[in-house]
Structures are given as structure tokens and as C-alpha cells.
C-alpha positions in Angstrom: -76.3 18.5 21.4 -77.9 15.3 22.7 -76.1 12.7 20.7 -76.3 9.4 22.4 -74.0 7.6 20.0 -72.4 8.2 16.7 -70.2 5.2 15.8 -69.1 3.7 12.4 -71.5 0.8 12.2 -72.8 -1.7 9.7 -76.0 -3.1 8.5 -75.2 -6.2 10.5 -75.3 -4.3 13.6 -78.5 -2.4 12.8 -80.4 -5.8 12.0 -78.4 -7.6 14.7 -80.2 -11.0 15.4 -78.9 -10.9 19.0 -80.4 -7.5 19.6 -84.1 -6.3 19.9 -83.8 -2.8 18.3 -87.0 -1.9 16.6 -87.3 0.9 14.1 -90.3 3.2 13.4 -90.7 5.2 10.3 -92.6 8.3 11.8 -95.8 9.6 10.1 -94.2 12.9 9.0 -91.6 10.9 6.8 -92.2 10.5 3.1 -93.7 7.3 2.0 -91.6 4.6 0.4 -90.4 6.1 -3.0 -87.2 4.4 -4.0 -87.3 3.1 -7.7 -85.6 0.4 -9.7 -82.5 2.4 -10.3 -82.0 2.8 -6.5 -82.7 -0.9 -5.8 -80.1 -1.8 -8.6 -77.7 0.5 -7.3 -77.8 -1.0 -3.8 -77.7 -4.6 -5.0 -74.8 -3.9 -7.3 -72.8 -2.2 -4.4 -73.4 -5.4 -2.4 -72.1 -7.6 -5.2 -69.3 -5.6 -6.3 -67.5 -4.6 -3.0 -67.1 -5.6 0.5 -67.8 -3.1 3.4 -69.2 -0.6 1.0 -70.1 2.7 2.7 -73.8 3.6 2.2 -74.1 6.9 4.2 -75.7 7.5 7.4 -78.8 6.9 9.4 -80.2 9.0 12.2 -82.5 7.7 14.8 -84.2 9.1 17.8 -84.4 6.9 20.9 -87.9 6.5 22.6 -88.0 7.6 26.0 -89.2 4.2 27.3 -85.9 2.7 26.3 -84.6 4.0 29.6 -87.1 1.8 31.5 -85.3 -1.1 33.2 -88.0 -3.5 32.2 -88.0 -2.9 28.6 -86.1 -5.4 26.5 -87.0 -4.0 23.1 -85.2 -0.7 22.2 -87.3 1.5 20.0 -86.1 4.2 17.7 -87.7 6.6 15.2 -85.8 6.9 12.0 -85.3 10.5 11.1 -83.0 9.9 8.1 -82.0 6.7 6.1 -85.6 5.1 6.0 -85.5 4.4 2.4 -82.2 2.6 2.6 -83.4 0.6 5.7 -86.7 -0.4 4.2 -85.0 -1.4 1.0 -82.5 -3.6 2.8 -85.3 -5.2 4.8 -87.0 -6.0 1.5 -83.8 -7.6 0.2 -83.7 -9.7 3.3 -87.3 -10.8 2.8 -86.4 -11.7 -0.8 -83.4 -13.8 0.3 -85.5 -15.4 3.0 -88.1 -16.5 0.4 -85.4 -18.0 -1.8 -83.9 -20.3 0.9 -84.8 -23.9 0.3 -86.4 -24.9 3.7 -85.8 -28.6 2.8 -82.1 -28.1 2.9 -82.1 -26.8 6.5 -81.0 -29.7 8.6 -79.0 -30.0 11.9 -76.0 -30.9 9.9 -76.2 -27.7 7.9 -75.5 -25.5 10.9 -74.4 -22.4 8.8 -77.7 -22.4 6.7 -79.8 -22.9 9.9 -78.0 -19.9 11.3 -78.7 -17.7 8.2 -82.4 -18.9 8.3 -82.7 -17.8 11.9 -80.7 -14.5 11.4 -83.0 -13.6 8.5 -86.1 -14.3 10.5 -84.8 -12.1 13.4 -83.7 -9.4 10.9 -87.2 -9.1 9.7 -89.4 -10.0 12.8 -88.3 -9.6 16.3 -91.2 -11.9 17.5 -93.8 -14.0 15.9 -96.2 -14.3 19.0 -97.0 -11.5 19.6 -96.1 -10.3 16.1 -93.3 -7.7 16.4 -91.7 -6.5 13.2 -88.3 -5.1 13.1 -89.4 -2.3 10.9 -92.7 -0.5 11.6 -93.4 1.7 8.4 -95.4 4.9 8.3 -99.1 5.1 7.5 -98.3 7.2 4.4 -99.3 5.4 1.2 -100.6 2.6 3.5 -96.9 1.5 3.6 -97.5 -0.3 7.1 -100.3 -2.4 5.7 -98.4 -3.3 2.4 -95.2 -4.2 4.3 -97.0 -6.3 6.8 -98.9 -8.1 4.2 -95.6 -9.0 2.5 -94.4 -10.4 5.7 -97.7 -12.4 5.8 -97.1 -13.8 2.2 -93.6 -15.1 3.0 -94.6 -16.9 6.3 -94.7 -14.3 9.1 -98.3 -14.4 10.0 -100.0 -11.2 11.2 -103.3 -9.4 11.2 -102.7 -7.4 8.1 -105.1 -8.1 5.3 -104.4 -5.7 2.3 -105.8 -6.9 -0.9 -104.1 -4.7 -3.4 -100.6 -4.9 -1.9 -99.1 -6.7 -4.8 -99.6 -3.6 -7.1 -97.5 -1.3 -4.8 -94.0 -0.1 -4.8 -92.9 -2.1 -1.8 -94.0 -5.4 -3.5 -92.4 -4.3 -6.7 -89.0 -3.9 -4.9 -89.4 -7.3 -3.3 -90.2 -9.0 -6.6 -87.3 -7.1 -8.4 -85.0 -8.5 -5.8 -86.3 -12.0 -6.1 -85.5 -11.6 -9.9 -82.1 -10.1 -9.2 -81.4 -13.1 -6.9 -82.4 -15.6 -9.5 -79.9 -13.9 -11.9 -77.3 -13.8 -9.2 -77.6 -17.6 -8.3 -77.0 -18.3 -12.1 -74.1 -16.0 -12.7 -71.4 -17.9 -14.8 -68.9 -17.5 -12.1 -71.1 -18.7 -9.5 -69.9 -22.4 -9.1 -71.3 -23.0 -5.6 -74.8 -24.2 -4.7 -77.6 -21.7 -4.2 -77.7 -21.9 -0.4 -74.0 -21.1 -0.2 -74.3 -18.2 -2.6 -77.1 -16.7 -0.4 -74.9 -17.2 2.7 -72.2 -15.1 1.0 -74.7 -12.6 -0.1 -76.0 -12.1 3.3 -72.5 -11.6 4.7 -71.9 -9.0 2.1 -75.0 -6.9 3.0 -74.3 -7.2 6.8 -70.8 -5.8 6.0 -72.2 -2.6 4.4 -70.8 0.3 6.4 -72.7 3.3 7.7 -72.6 6.0 10.3 -75.3 5.4 12.9 -76.3 8.5 14.8 -78.6 8.2 17.7 -80.0 11.4 19.3 -82.2 11.9 22.2 -84.5 14.8 20.8 -86.1 15.8 17.5 -84.3 19.2 17.5 -80.9 17.6 17.3 -82.2 15.1 14.9 -83.2 17.6 12.5 -80.1 19.7 12.9 -78.0 16.6 12.0 -80.3 15.6 9.3 -79.7 18.9 7.4 -76.0 18.3 7.6 -75.7 14.7 6.8 -78.1 14.0 4.1 -75.3 12.7 1.9 -76.5 9.8 0.0 -80.3 10.3 -0.2 -82.2 12.7 -2.6 -80.6 16.2 -2.2 -82.5 18.4 0.2 -84.4 21.2 -1.5 -85.2 24.5 0.1 -88.7 23.1 0.6 -87.3 20.2 2.6 -85.4 22.5 4.8 -88.4 24.6 5.5 -90.2 21.5 6.4 -87.5 20.6 8.9 -87.8 23.9 10.5 -91.6 23.6 10.7 -91.4 20.2 12.4 -88.7 21.4 14.7 -90.8 24.4 15.8 -93.9 22.2 16.2 -92.3 19.1 17.6 -94.7 19.1 20.6 -97.5 18.4 18.1 -95.4 17.0 15.3 -98.0 14.7 13.8 -100.5 17.5 13.6 -97.9 19.7 12.0 -96.9 17.1 9.5 -100.6 16.4 8.6 -101.2 20.2 7.9 -97.8 20.3 5.9 -98.8 17.4 3.8 -102.0 19.0 3.0 -100.3 22.1 1.9 -97.9 20.1 -0.4 -100.9 18.3 -1.8 -102.6 21.5 -2.7 -99.7 23.0 -4.5 -98.1 20.0 -6.3 -99.3 19.4 -9.9 -96.9 17.5 -12.1 -93.5 18.0 -10.4 -91.7 19.7 -7.6 -91.1 22.8 -9.7 -94.5 24.2 -9.0 -94.2 23.3 -5.3 -90.8 25.2 -5.2 -92.2 28.2 -7.0 -95.2 28.6 -4.6 -92.8 29.1 -1.6 -91.0 31.7 -3.5 -94.1 33.5 -4.8 -95.6 33.5 -1.4 -92.9 35.3 0.3 -92.7 37.7 -2.6 -96.5 38.4 -2.4 -96.4 39.1 1.2 -92.9 40.3 2.3 -94.2 43.9 2.0 -96.9 43.1 4.5 -94.5 41.1 6.7 -92.1 43.9 6.6 -94.6 46.3 8.0 -95.9 43.9 10.5 -92.6 42.7 12.0 -90.2 45.6 11.0 -87.9 43.1 9.2 -86.0 43.8 6.0 -86.5 40.7 3.7 -84.6 40.2 0.6 -85.7 42.4 -2.3 -86.6 39.5 -4.4 -87.0 36.0 -3.0 -85.3 33.5 -5.2 -84.4 29.9 -5.1 -81.1 30.7 -3.4 -82.4 32.8 -0.5 -85.9 31.5 0.0 -84.9 29.3 2.9 -83.4 32.1 5.0 -86.7 34.3 4.6 -88.7 31.4 5.9 -86.4 30.6 8.6 -86.6 34.1 10.1 -90.5 34.0 9.9 -90.6 30.6 11.5 -88.0 31.1 14.2 -87.6 34.7 15.0 -90.9 36.5 14.2 -92.6 35.3 17.3 -95.8 34.4 15.2 -94.9 31.0 13.9 -98.5 29.8 14.4 -100.1 32.8 12.7 -97.5 32.6 9.7 -98.2 28.9 9.1 -102.0 29.5 9.3 -101.7 32.2 6.5 -99.2 30.0 4.6 -101.7 27.0 4.6 -104.6 29.3 3.6 -102.7 30.7 0.6 -101.8 27.2 -0.3 -105.5 26.5 -0.9 -105.7 29.6 -3.0 -102.6 28.5 -4.9 -104.4 25.2 -5.8 -107.1 27.2 -7.5 -104.7 28.9 -9.7 -103.0 25.8 -10.9 -106.1 23.5 -11.2 -109.3 23.9 -13.2 -112.9 24.1 -12.1 -112.4 25.1 -8.5 -114.3 28.4 -8.4 -118.1 28.7 -8.4 -117.9 31.4 -10.9 -117.5 29.7 -14.4 -115.9 32.8 -16.1 -113.2 33.1 -13.3 -112.5 29.3 -13.8 -112.0 29.8 -17.5 -109.8 32.8 -17.2 -107.6 31.2 -14.5 -107.2 28.2 -16.8 -106.4 30.4 -19.8 -103.7 32.2 -17.6 -102.1 29.0 -16.6 -102.0 27.8 -20.3 -100.6 31.0 -21.6 -97.7 30.8 -19.1 -98.8 33.5 -16.7 -97.5 31.8 -13.6 -95.4 34.8 -12.6 -98.6 36.7 -12.0 -99.4 34.3 -9.3 -97.4 36.6 -6.9 -100.1 39.3 -7.5 -103.1 36.9 -7.5 -102.1 35.4 -4.2 -102.2 38.8 -2.7 -105.5 39.7 -4.3 -107.1 36.5 -3.1 -106.0 36.9 0.4 -107.1 40.4 0.7 -110.1 40.3 -1.7 -112.4 41.8 1.0 -109.8 44.6 1.9 -109.5 45.5 -1.7 -113.4 45.3 -2.1 -113.1 43.0 -5.2 -115.7 40.7 -6.5 -115.4 37.6 -8.6 -116.1 39.6 -11.7 -113.3 42.0 -10.8 -110.9 39.1 -10.4 -112.1 37.7 -13.7 -111.4 41.0 -15.4 -107.9 41.2 -13.8 -107.0 37.6 -14.8 -108.3 38.2 -18.4 -106.1 41.3 -18.7 -103.2 39.2 -17.3 -103.7 36.5 -20.0 -103.6 39.3 -22.8 -100.5 40.7 -21.1 -98.6 37.5 -21.0 -99.6 36.5 -24.6 -98.0 39.7 -25.6 -95.0 39.5 -23.4 -94.4 35.8 -24.5 -94.5 36.6 -28.2 -92.6 40.0 -28.1 -90.4 39.3 -25.1 -91.2 42.6 -23.6 -90.9 43.0 -20.6 -88.0 40.6 -20.5 -88.3 37.5 -18.1 -85.9 38.7 -15.7 -88.1 41.7 -14.8 -91.4 39.9 -14.2 -91.0 39.1 -10.5 -89.9 42.6 -9.7 -92.8 44.1 -11.7 -95.5 42.1 -9.8 -93.8 42.6 -6.3 -93.8 46.5 -7.2 -97.4 46.2 -8.3 -98.5 45.0 -4.9 -97.0 48.0 -3.2 -98.7 50.2 -5.8 -102.3 48.9 -5.1 -101.7 48.9 -1.5 -104.5 50.9 0.2 -106.5 51.0 -3.0 -110.1 49.9 -3.2 -112.5 48.2 -5.8 -112.2 49.8 -9.4 -109.0 51.6 -8.4 -107.2 48.4 -8.0 -108.2 47.0 -11.4 -107.3 50.2 -13.2 -103.9 50.5 -11.4 -103.0 46.9 -12.4 -103.8 47.6 -16.1 -102.1 50.9 -16.1 -98.9 49.6 -14.6 -98.6 46.5 -16.7 -99.5 48.4 -20.0 -96.5 50.8 -19.4 -94.2 47.6 -19.1 -95.0 46.0 -22.5 -95.2 46.9 -26.2 -97.8 48.7 -28.1 -100.0 46.9 -30.4 -97.8 47.1 -33.5 -95.1 44.7 -32.4 -97.6 42.2 -31.6 -99.1 42.5 -35.0 -95.8 41.9 -36.6 -95.1 38.9 -34.6 -98.5 37.4 -35.4 -97.8 38.0 -39.0 -94.3 36.4 -39.0 -93.0 32.9 -38.6 -94.8 32.6 -35.2 -94.4 28.8 -34.8 -90.7 28.8 -35.2 -90.3 31.7 -32.8 -92.7 30.5 -30.1 -94.5 27.2 -30.4 -96.2 27.4 -26.9 -97.7 30.8 -27.6 -98.8 29.6 -31.1 -100.4 26.5 -29.4 -102.2 28.8 -26.9 -103.5 31.2 -29.7 -104.9 28.4 -31.8 -106.5 26.7 -28.8 -107.9 29.9 -27.4 -109.5 30.7 -30.6 -111.1 27.4 -30.9 -112.3 27.6 -27.4 -114.2 30.8 -28.2 -116.2 29.0 -30.8 -116.9 25.7 -29.3 -120.5 24.4 -30.3 -122.7 21.9 -28.6 -121.8 19.0 -30.7 -118.0 19.3 -29.7 -117.1 16.7 -27.2 -113.4 17.3 -27.1 -112.0 21.0 -26.7 -108.6 22.0 -27.8 -107.0 21.2 -24.5 -108.7 17.8 -24.0 -106.5 15.0 -23.0 -106.6 11.2 -23.3 -104.3 9.1 -21.3 -102.3 12.2 -20.3 -101.8 13.3 -24.0 -103.4 16.1 -25.9 -106.0 14.9 -28.4 -105.3 17.8 -30.7 -101.9 19.0 -31.7 -100.5 21.5 -34.1 -100.3 20.5 -37.7 -98.7 22.2 -40.6 -101.2 22.1 -43.5 -98.4 22.5 -46.1 -96.0 20.0 -44.7 -92.7 20.8 -42.9 -90.9 17.8 -44.3 -87.6 18.6 -46.0 -88.5 16.6 -49.0 -91.7 17.9 -50.5 -93.9 15.3 -52.1 -94.8 15.4 -55.8 -98.5 16.0 -54.9 -97.7 18.9 -52.6 -95.2 20.4 -55.2 -97.8 20.4 -57.8 -100.4 21.9 -55.7 -98.5 24.6 -54.0 -96.0 25.5 -56.8 -97.3 24.1 -60.1 -94.8 21.3 -60.2 -91.8 23.6 -59.6 -89.7 22.1 -56.8 -87.4 25.1 -56.3 -90.4 27.3 -56.1 -92.1 24.9 -53.6 -88.9 25.0 -51.4 -88.8 28.8 -51.5 -92.6 28.9 -50.4 -91.7 26.5 -47.7 -89.0 28.8 -46.3 -91.5 31.9 -46.3 -94.9 30.4 -45.5 -94.5 27.2 -43.5 -94.7 28.6 -40.0 -97.3 31.3 -40.7 -100.3 31.2 -38.5 -102.5 30.6 -41.6 -100.6 27.4 -42.4 -101.2 26.0 -38.9 -104.2 24.1 -37.4 -105.1 21.5 -34.8 -105.8 17.9 -35.7 -105.3 14.4 -34.2 -102.9 11.8 -35.2 -100.6 14.3 -36.7 -97.9 11.6 -37.2 -100.3 9.8 -39.5 -101.2 12.9 -41.4 -97.7 14.0 -42.1 -97.0 14.5 -45.8 -100.3 13.1 -47.1 -102.1 15.1 -49.8 -104.3 17.9 -48.7 -107.5 16.1 -49.3 -106.4 13.0 -47.4 -105.4 15.1 -44.5 -108.8 16.9 -44.6 -110.7 13.7 -44.7 -108.7 11.5 -42.3 -110.7 9.1 -40.2 -109.6 6.8 -37.5 -112.0 4.1 -36.1 -114.9 6.1 -37.3 -113.7 9.3 -35.6 -112.8 12.3 -37.8 -109.3 13.2 -36.9 -108.3 15.3 -39.9 -109.4 18.8 -40.7 -112.9 17.6 -40.6 -112.8 17.3 -36.9 -115.4 19.9 -36.1 -113.0 22.4 -34.6 -113.9 26.1 -35.5 -110.3 26.5 -36.6 -110.7 24.1 -39.5 -114.1 25.5 -40.8 -112.3 27.0 -43.8 -110.4 23.9 -44.7 -113.2 21.5 -44.9 -114.9 23.2 -47.9 -111.8 23.5 -50.2 -110.0 20.9 -52.3 -106.7 22.6 -52.6 -104.2 24.6 -50.5 -102.2 27.4 -52.0 -99.8 30.2 -51.0 -102.8 32.6 -51.4 -104.8 30.3 -49.1 -102.1 30.5 -46.5 -101.9 34.4 -46.6 -105.5 34.8 -46.5 -106.0 32.5 -43.7 -103.2 34.2 -41.9 -104.9 37.6 -42.2 -108.1 36.1 -40.9 -106.4 34.5 -37.8 -104.3 37.6 -37.1 -107.4 39.8 -37.0 -109.2 37.2 -34.9 -106.3 37.1 -32.4 -106.1 40.9 -32.3 -109.7 41.1 -31.6 -109.2 38.7 -28.6 -106.0 39.9 -27.2 -105.7 43.6 -27.7 -106.1 45.8 -24.7 -109.6 47.5 -24.5 -108.1 50.9 -24.8 -106.2 50.0 -28.0 -107.5 50.8 -31.5 -107.1 48.4 -34.6 -108.1 49.6 -37.9 -105.7 47.8 -40.3 -107.3 46.5 -43.4 -106.7 43.0 -45.0 -104.4 44.4 -47.5 -102.5 46.3 -44.7 -102.0 42.9 -42.9 -101.0 41.1 -46.1 -98.4 43.9 -46.7 -96.9 43.3 -43.2 -96.8 39.6 -43.8 -94.9 40.1 -47.1 -92.5 42.7 -45.5 -91.8 40.7 -42.3 -91.1 37.3 -44.1 -89.3 38.7 -47.2 -92.0 37.7 -49.6 -92.1 39.2 -53.2 -95.8 40.4 -53.6 -95.6 39.5 -57.2 -94.8 35.9 -56.4 -97.5 35.7 -53.6 -100.3 35.3 -56.2 
């Protein structure tokens, strides 16, 4: 292994005013991402202890360092960039706090600090040579150099919106922490002396400084030493292999990798991690046949790395594999975002599958999308399949059949069953196979007639929203999934309130003034489908009387049951809400849900009285009391 040096070092050595080491954050590194808790942790470590160990940094020396005429030694930072950038920003904050008027020939130590800070941040002013050269991601290099501009290190950077960025936030936060530090009760020295001591403490921070001569060694050590940063995920490790295998074209490799991650990232890294597992589960049968290699039966979080490692380092087809992976990343983005298909019905069905919690089926859909032509499938075929999957997952999520633990295996096996099939045969085999794994219609009906909200809130939200979406009219501007400022406009509301203390108005309406009977009704009817709706400002509706909840208006907008949603049509025209109202509306909504979510081959012939009997039986309701 080409390790040039690996000594125990210090921040003072890294930012040595006597040396000309320059550190570059490569393009393939993450943009600056440390948050306030990280900034505070570092600052507190500096304050509270001397020679505190902050981990390791890994750098790779530039080849030009060997040139005899080169005075500046250049290094790429492979690991530790978040720490080094943060410390550089802390130095900038200290530099901005030094009272330049206090710098005199007589104050030699302060003059020395001033010069050391300048050299720690900028190696040369003319020409401008910063100690740290940040990456282009997130415009980090422009923002950082604009900050240097603002504190007196003039350069050509002119970035107008730098002040709103994370790098500036860190700088300002450290300025604030420095102000607090300089006014600590136990700080009885003047400000400049306090800054001198603080600078010495920062320079005494200990670290392991590993310098290597090539990327391969750097990545290998990185995977071993990442001991104080964010823990490496399987995706991080897979990325390392990709960069290691493609180090001759590493910038291009990073660019393509970043595009992949952008495609598959939604709200958090869970979806990103899931893609890598699902991709391998979707195509491992294909890769097994192509490369004669036995992959794990089910690719999980614990073994996903090893499966990718083999494909990237031992298959002999790294470029082909990456090309296919990146293409499927684009397909995956269509599964987790809305309005990406030209076919409107396919868009709607994909959206509904996502909302019902059908992500496990993405294993199958990745395979279908990639081999759409081989399977001879059209968009209308894919729409039919996705709509069926939505019905399947609604039933599965309500009845818990099949169990969650079996879903990955079911979809992996399904891919093998449709292998070689064409057109209609693919669709029929998918339906036939999945119908055998789940329940008949009867258990679904019983779940819909029970305390569905209490048993499965997410599935309940989906049913109510889906039913509304099937009856949208031209006058509705906000559908049931509409969000404002990241929050749903319409949320689930209990018509008969779920508050433990039932109000006098509701006790009178629901139970003729009998508080014990009202409590009994709440136990048996509260979470029935018929007592649920969608409305806005539910915290404001709360325990209000029925008519007030019905007619609620906010800033001229109808946010109560008069909000125009189909789901509330039968609430707008009544002045009271009774147990009979709840049961009748439950029957209505159960029938509507069954008509939407039953499989095409299933028959549904239950009458309203049949359904009401099921409601009474499932919820322990005495039929004589229901009326």
C-alpha cells in the first residue's frame, strides 16, 4: 500500500503558517453539510480539553509535489473534509474578531497570531491562493471565497447569495460563539489574549494525518478509518468501489453517480438505500444467468454491499453494469415522483401505488420497465398491472396477508415466473400469483367494517383520499393529497369527536344526554369508516358541535365539512350526527371501497343490511341499541 506518511499530527501542523500545504476538496466529495450540533460539538471540544483527538484525515498527494521547483504542496482531501472546512471557518471567525487597532510592534504575540491566521486561511494574497479549495458542489468554492472576500482576503469571487448558505451560517455561528466565549464569567483577560489561548487550543487538536499516493489506497483506508464522521452506509461503500474502479475518469464517474442519487432520493436516504437493494433483487436472476454467479437469495441491508462488490470488481462488466444501474435509476425516479409519464392514467396509478405503501412491488416494476419491449407490454398494460398492485397492497396492508416478511421473496419469485412470457400472459401471471398470496374478499370486508382507523391509520387515509380523488369536480382546486408548505391541506377528522371528555352538545346529539351511553357509543363507533372524513384545520374543529364543524370557515375559505370534497357531500345537508348516521355512512363507504378495490374476478353481492350486521358483529354492537 502506497502510504507516504501516517503520523499522529495536529491541526497546527495541517494549517502550519510555515508550510505551504494546500488542500483541495475533490468534485466527487459531498458538499459541505455539517450542522449546528456539529459546529457546537467541535467548539465545545476545543474549549473543554487540550489536545483533544478529533479523528483522522486522509489526503492524496498530487504528482506535481515531486517537482523540485514546486513550493506549494497540493493534496486532495479524501476523508475529513467536513472537519477541515469547519476549522477553517472557525479560523475565519477568529480573524474577523481581532481588533486590528491593537496590533502593534509592542504586541508581538498578537501580531504573530494575526499573521498565523492569515496564513492558515490564505497562502498568498497576490496571486490569490487559498489554503482550502472547496468543491464545486453546492457552489461551495464560490461561497467560501466570497466569505474570504468579506473578511479582507480579496479575490475575484462575486457570489451574491452567499450569506444565505450553510458555510456562512457556520461562520456567523462561530462569531456568535466567540462573543459568548469572550464574555464568559471566568474569562478575566482581555479579548485578544482570550483569542490567543483559543487559537492555541485549536492548533493542539490531535488527529491522524494519513497521506497516500493513489486513490485505490485512499479509498481502502477511508473505508477503515471513517471513525468520527457520519457512519458509512452500504451506499457509501458501493460509491467507493465505483470511484475506485473508475479512478481514471473519476470526475465523470462522480457526475454520473450524483445524477443517480439525485434521481432516487426523495425525502431521506431510506428510499436511496432501498433502491440499491431492490435493483439487485429485481435483476439478480438475470445476472446469475449472465455471469454464472450465485447471489444471495434475498438482497438485504446486511448483504447488499457484497453483491455489488462482486458485480463491480469481479464480473468483468463494470461499465455495462453501471450503465444498466443508472438507467434503472431513471426508471425508479418515475416510481417515486409524480407526473413523469406521458400517459396520465399510468401517472395516476403509479402515484396511488406509492401512497398505498406499495414500494415492495418496485422490485417487479423495475424489471418490467427495463424489459418492457421484451415482455411486449404497452403503457395500458403497465397501468393495469400497477392498478392491480394498488388493490393488492390495500388489501395486504389492511388484512396483513401476506405478512411483510414475505413480500420481497414473493416479488423475486414472481420475476422468475414471468420470465419468457409475453404481453397478456405477463399481466395474467402477475394477477394469478399475487391473488394466491392474499386473502379472499370476506376478510377485507370485515376489516373495512371494523375500527379501521385504530387498526391502520395510513390505509384509512389512503381509502378516504382515493375515494375523493375518484369524484373530483372542476371546481375543486385542492385534491385530497394537496400540500401547502409541505403539509397536507386535508387530514382525517373524526366527526363524532375522539376527545375523552365528550361535550354536553355532543352527548345530547349522539345519546340524548346520557353520558354513559355516549361513552359506550364512542367505544364502538368512533373509528368506523363512516365517522371519518377529510377536512382542514382539524385542531380548530376538535370538539366543536356538528353544525360548527360543518360550516367552519377560515379567511373566507371553507375548511369544514363544506369544503367541497365528495366525501363530505352527505354531511353538508344534515343538521345532526347520530349513531344511525355513522352506521349508514359506514355501509355507503364500505360499498364504495369494495367497488374500487375488489379484484375484477371477485363477486360482491352483500346488501346494506348484510353489511350493517357485519358492522354490529365485528364491533360488538347490540343491534337493538343501534337505532
